[in-house]
C-alpha positions in Angstrom: -27.8 -4.9 12.4 -26.0 -2.6 10.0 -27.7 -0.3 7.5 -25.7 -2.0 4.7 -27.8 -5.2 4.8 -25.6 -7.0 7.3 -22.3 -6.5 5.4 -19.6 -4.6 7.2 -16.3 -3.5 6.0 -12.7 -3.7 7.1 -11.7 -0.7 9.3 -8.9 0.9 7.3 -6.9 4.1 7.5 -4.4 5.9 5.4 -2.2 8.7 6.9 0.3 10.9 5.0 3.1 11.5 7.5 5.6 13.3 5.2 5.0 14.8 1.8 7.9 16.9 0.6 9.3 17.5 -2.9 11.6 14.4 -2.7 9.6 11.9 -0.7 6.4 10.8 0.9 5.8 8.6 4.0 2.4 6.9 4.1 1.0 4.8 7.0 -1.7 2.2 6.2 -3.7 0.2 8.7 -6.5 -2.4 8.5 -8.4 -4.3 11.2 -10.3 -6.9 9.1 -13.9 -8.1 9.7 -13.1 -10.8 7.2 -14.3 -8.9 4.1 -10.8 -7.9 2.9 -9.6 -5.4 0.3 -9.2 -5.9 -3.5 -7.1 -3.6 -5.5 -7.9 -0.6 -3.3 -6.0 2.6 -4.2 -3.7 3.4 -1.2 -1.2 5.8 -2.8 -2.7 8.3 -5.3 0.4 10.0 -6.8 -1.8 12.9 -8.2 -2.9 13.7 -4.6 0.7 14.1 -3.4 2.2 17.6 -3.2 3.6 18.9 -6.5 7.2 19.9 -7.2 8.1 23.4 -6.3 7.9 24.3 -10.0 4.2 23.1 -10.0 4.9 19.7 -11.8 2.6 17.0 -10.5 4.1 13.8 -9.0 3.7 11.0 -11.6 5.5 8.0 -10.0 6.9 6.8 -6.7 9.7 4.3 -5.9 9.5 2.2 -2.7 12.7 3.0 -0.8 11.7 1.4 2.6 8.8 -0.4 4.2 8.0 -1.2 7.8 5.2 -3.7 8.3 3.3 -5.8 10.8 0.8 -8.2 9.2 -1.3 -10.6 11.2 -3.1 -13.6 9.8 -3.4 -12.5 6.1 -1.3 -11.8 3.1 -1.0 -8.2 1.7 -0.1 -7.6 -1.9 1.1 -4.1 -2.8 0.5 -3.5 -6.5 1.5 -1.1 -9.2 -1.8 0.1 -10.6 -2.1 -0.6 -14.4 -4.6 -2.2 -16.8 -3.6 -5.4 -15.1 -2.0 -4.7 -11.7 1.5 -5.9 -11.1 2.6 -7.1 -7.7 5.3 -4.8 -6.2 5.7 -6.6 -2.8 3.9 -9.4 -0.9 3.8 -9.2 2.9 2.6 -11.6 5.5 1.5 -15.2 4.9 -1.5 -17.2 6.1 -3.3 -17.5 9.3 -1.1 -20.5 10.2 1.9 -18.2 9.9 0.7 -15.9 12.6 2.3 -12.5 12.6 4.9 -11.3 10.2 6.8 -8.1 10.8 9.9 -6.4 9.7 11.7 -3.6 7.8 13.0 -3.8 4.3 15.4 -1.2 2.9 15.8 -1.0 -0.9 17.8 2.2 -1.1 21.2 0.5 -1.7 20.0 -0.5 -5.2 17.7 2.4 -6.0 14.4 1.1 -4.6 11.5 -0.9 -6.0 10.6 0.9 -9.2 7.2 0.9 -10.9 7.2 -1.8 -13.7 5.5 0.7 -16.1 3.0 -2.0 -17.3 0.4 -1.1 -19.9 -2.1 1.4 -18.5 0.2 2.5 -15.7 -0.9 5.6 -13.7 1.8 5.6 -11.0 -0.6 4.7 -8.1 -0.1 1.9 -5.6 -3.1 -0.4 -4.8 -3.4 -3.1 -2.1 -5.1 -6.5 -2.0 -5.5 -8.8 1.0 -6.0 -12.5 0.8 -6.6 -15.2 3.4 -8.2 -12.6 5.7 -10.5 -13.5 8.6 -12.1 -11.5 11.3 -9.6 -9.5 13.4 -6.6 -10.1 11.1 -4.7 -6.9 10.7 -1.9 -4.9 9.1 0.1 -1.8 9.7 2.4 -0.7 6.9 4.6 2.4 6.6 5.9 3.1 3.1 8.8 5.5 2.5 8.4 6.6 -1.2 10.7 8.6 -3.4 8.8 10.9 -5.7 9.3 11.4 -9.5 7.8 14.1 -11.8 
């Protein structure tokens, strides 16, 4: 019996692999217990390293993504007053595992939509999640100041 009244939480991690003046590489994982995630901040641009002149990072562009999603859908969202979907990964439990690599550099990357209330962060929402569904996502991000 858990101390949280029986409610557990998905086991999630976020790891910053690279954080230079020009780019950041972030790895995200989740092993679901069926509770899922809803608009959880995964990339906080204000927490990324500042430019060498001290200017804080204000936006990121998604240049590449590697992903492995099992049994759920994952929505990456530009944080705003009403979040805007940047990318959708995976499918449903019936779809099994979905994995791949997407490279957006040839056209300048997936840019923030700059919707009302934008702060530059990337949130994540899962749907269709059940116990033991999972994801591993590696984002290569280009930083703006």
